[in-house]
C-alpha positions in Angstrom: 102.3 125.0 134.4 104.9 124.8 137.2 107.2 121.8 137.1 108.9 120.6 140.3 112.1 118.6 139.9 113.7 116.7 142.8 117.5 116.1 142.6 120.0 114.3 144.8 123.7 114.8 145.5 125.6 111.6 145.2 129.1 110.3 144.8 130.1 110.9 141.2 129.6 107.9 138.9 133.2 108.0 137.8 134.5 107.6 141.4 135.4 104.2 142.7 133.3 103.8 145.9 135.2 102.9 149.1 133.7 101.5 152.3 134.7 103.2 155.6 137.1 101.3 157.7 134.6 100.8 160.5 132.0 99.5 158.0 129.5 102.2 158.9 128.9 103.4 155.3 130.6 104.7 152.2 133.5 107.1 152.4 132.4 110.6 151.2 135.2 112.8 152.7 137.3 114.4 149.9 135.3 112.5 147.3 133.9 114.2 144.2 130.1 114.6 144.4 127.7 115.4 141.6 124.0 115.3 140.6 122.4 111.9 140.4 122.5 111.1 136.6 118.8 110.1 136.5 117.9 113.4 138.2 120.0 115.3 135.6 117.8 113.8 132.9 114.7 115.0 134.9 116.1 118.6 135.0 116.8 118.4 131.2 113.3 117.2 130.5 111.8 120.0 132.5 113.9 122.6 130.7 112.8 121.1 127.3 109.2 121.4 128.4 109.7 125.1 129.2 111.5 125.7 125.9 108.5 124.2 124.2 106.2 126.6 126.0 104.5 123.9 128.0 106.1 124.7 131.4 106.1 128.2 132.8 108.4 127.8 135.8 110.9 125.1 136.9 111.6 124.7 140.6 114.3 122.3 141.7 114.4 120.9 145.2 117.0 118.8 147.1 117.1 117.4 150.6 120.3 117.0 152.6 123.3 118.8 153.8 124.3 122.4 153.0 126.7 121.2 150.3 123.6 120.3 148.2 123.5 123.9 147.3 126.2 123.2 144.7 124.1 120.6 143.1 121.1 122.9 143.0 123.2 125.6 141.4 124.1 123.1 138.7 120.4 122.5 138.0 119.9 126.3 137.9 122.7 126.6 135.4 121.0 123.9 133.2 117.9 126.1 133.1 115.8 125.8 136.3 114.3 129.1 137.6 114.4 128.7 141.4 115.8 126.2 143.9 114.8 125.0 147.3 117.1 123.2 149.8 115.5 121.3 152.6 118.6 121.3 154.8 119.1 118.5 157.4 122.0 116.5 158.8 119.9 113.4 159.3 120.3 110.3 157.2 117.4 110.6 154.8 115.6 107.5 153.7 113.1 107.3 150.8 109.9 107.7 152.9 111.3 110.8 154.7 112.3 112.3 151.3 108.9 111.6 149.9 107.2 113.3 152.9 109.5 116.4 152.5 108.7 116.5 148.8 105.0 116.3 149.6 105.3 119.3 151.9 107.1 121.2 149.2 104.5 120.2 146.6 101.7 121.5 148.9 103.7 124.8 149.3 104.5 125.2 145.5 101.4 123.6 144.0 103.2 122.2 140.8 101.3 120.7 137.9 104.0 118.0 137.4 106.8 116.5 139.4 109.7 114.9 137.7 112.5 113.0 139.4 115.0 110.2 138.5 113.8 106.6 138.8 116.5 105.9 141.4 119.7 107.3 142.9 122.9 105.6 142.0 124.1 105.4 145.6 121.3 103.3 147.2 119.3 102.2 144.1 116.1 102.3 146.2 113.7 103.2 143.4 111.0 104.2 145.9 110.8 107.9 146.4 108.7 108.7 143.2 106.2 106.0 144.0 105.9 107.0 147.6 105.4 110.6 146.7 102.7 109.7 144.2 100.9 107.7 147.0 101.2 110.4 149.6 99.9 113.1 147.1 97.2 110.8 145.7 98.5 111.7 142.2 98.9 109.5 139.1 102.4 108.2 138.4 104.4 107.0 135.4 107.7 105.4 136.2 110.7 104.6 134.0 109.7 107.1 131.4 111.6 107.0 128.1 109.3 109.5 126.3 107.0 112.2 127.6 104.4 114.3 125.8 102.0 116.7 127.5 98.6 117.4 126.0 96.2 119.6 128.0 95.4 118.0 131.3 97.0 114.7 130.4 100.5 113.3 130.0 101.3 110.5 127.5 104.3 108.5 128.8 106.2 105.7 127.2 107.6 103.4 129.9 110.4 100.9 129.8 109.1 97.6 131.1 110.5 94.1 131.1 108.7 93.1 128.0 109.6 96.2 126.0 107.7 99.5 125.9 104.4 100.5 127.4 102.6 103.8 126.6 100.1 105.1 129.1 98.0 108.3 129.5 97.7 109.8 133.0 95.9 112.8 134.4 97.8 115.8 135.7 99.0 116.6 138.3 101.3 113.6 138.3 104.6 112.2 139.3 107.0 111.0 136.6 110.3 109.2 137.1 112.9 109.2 134.3 114.8 106.5 132.6 118.1 106.8 130.8 116.7 107.0 127.3 114.4 109.9 127.9 117.0 112.5 126.8 120.6 113.4 126.8 121.4 116.3 129.3 123.1 119.3 127.8 126.5 120.6 128.9 126.4 123.5 131.3 128.0 126.6 129.8 130.0 129.2 131.8 127.6 132.1 131.1 124.7 130.0 132.5 126.9 129.1 135.6 127.3 132.8 136.2 123.6 133.5 135.8 122.8 130.6 138.2 124.6 132.4 141.0 122.0 135.2 140.8 118.9 132.9 140.9 116.9 132.4 144.1 117.8 129.5 146.4 115.5 129.1 149.3 116.6 127.3 152.4 114.1 125.4 154.5 114.2 123.0 157.5 112.2 119.8 157.9 110.8 121.2 161.2 109.4 124.2 159.4 107.6 121.8 156.9 106.3 119.7 159.8 108.1 116.5 158.7 109.8 114.0 161.0 112.9 112.7 159.1 114.1 110.4 161.8 115.5 107.1 160.1 113.2 104.1 160.4 115.9 101.7 159.3 119.4 101.3 160.7 122.4 100.1 158.8 124.2 97.4 160.7 127.2 97.0 158.5 128.5 97.9 155.0 131.0 95.6 153.3 132.6 95.5 149.9 131.6 92.6 147.6 133.8 89.6 147.8 136.5 89.4 145.1 136.0 87.0 142.3 138.3 84.0 142.1 140.6 83.9 139.1 139.5 82.0 136.1 141.3 79.1 134.4 141.9 77.9 130.8 141.1 74.4 129.7 142.6 72.6 126.7 139.4 71.5 125.0 135.6 70.9 125.3 136.2 67.5 127.0 138.3 69.1 129.8 135.6 71.9 130.2 132.8 69.3 130.6 135.0 67.4 133.1 135.6 70.6 135.1 132.0 71.5 135.2 130.9 68.0 136.1 133.4 67.4 138.9 134.5 70.8 140.2 131.5 73.2 139.7 128.9 70.5 140.3 126.8 72.1 137.5 126.1 69.1 135.3 
């Protein structure tokens, strides 16, 4: 079974995000970029499926600027077999990405699509669900455990009340949560091997997809700074402050 994994290039989670001076977005110039952590978990899970003999081929796909090739090479070094970059300079929103992934799915015909539940830059948590709807496939979101048996996938999901285990029919779309696995470290030999693996470059126009933004960002601002706290002498003073200053009680 072929497994397709979608990954996104984002600002590294260790970097302190800065807003541009004109408020048009987040500063990305000369900023360390890396693979979205949830997508890294998706790649790791696909590699484990192949090591277990369940998956026969892993194809990773990313949509965005040419620099996304670096992120794809990282996925290849983890263990993916091939990579596809849908290159565009346009601002990609979840629906556009889902349409691009649908076009890639129709081209590659995978038995399973795995992607992170959300990207840490916009936290949309929409692409996996939209792709499932566009393809007419079953979906299992927030997966913390995955087991494939024949034409079905048994997925344990993290929900508000605890855990939920469902059985879905393949082909399907699965989005990963943090506790699904712990991604492996990329070794130098695998990084060198990744340079020789196939990386295909496509354009949205060739896939017949319009990626024009449907939403426009009016302004991006940093969150307001929290006011300094204060100490009180005793519980009576705390109650007095809450009652008279904070208007809580």
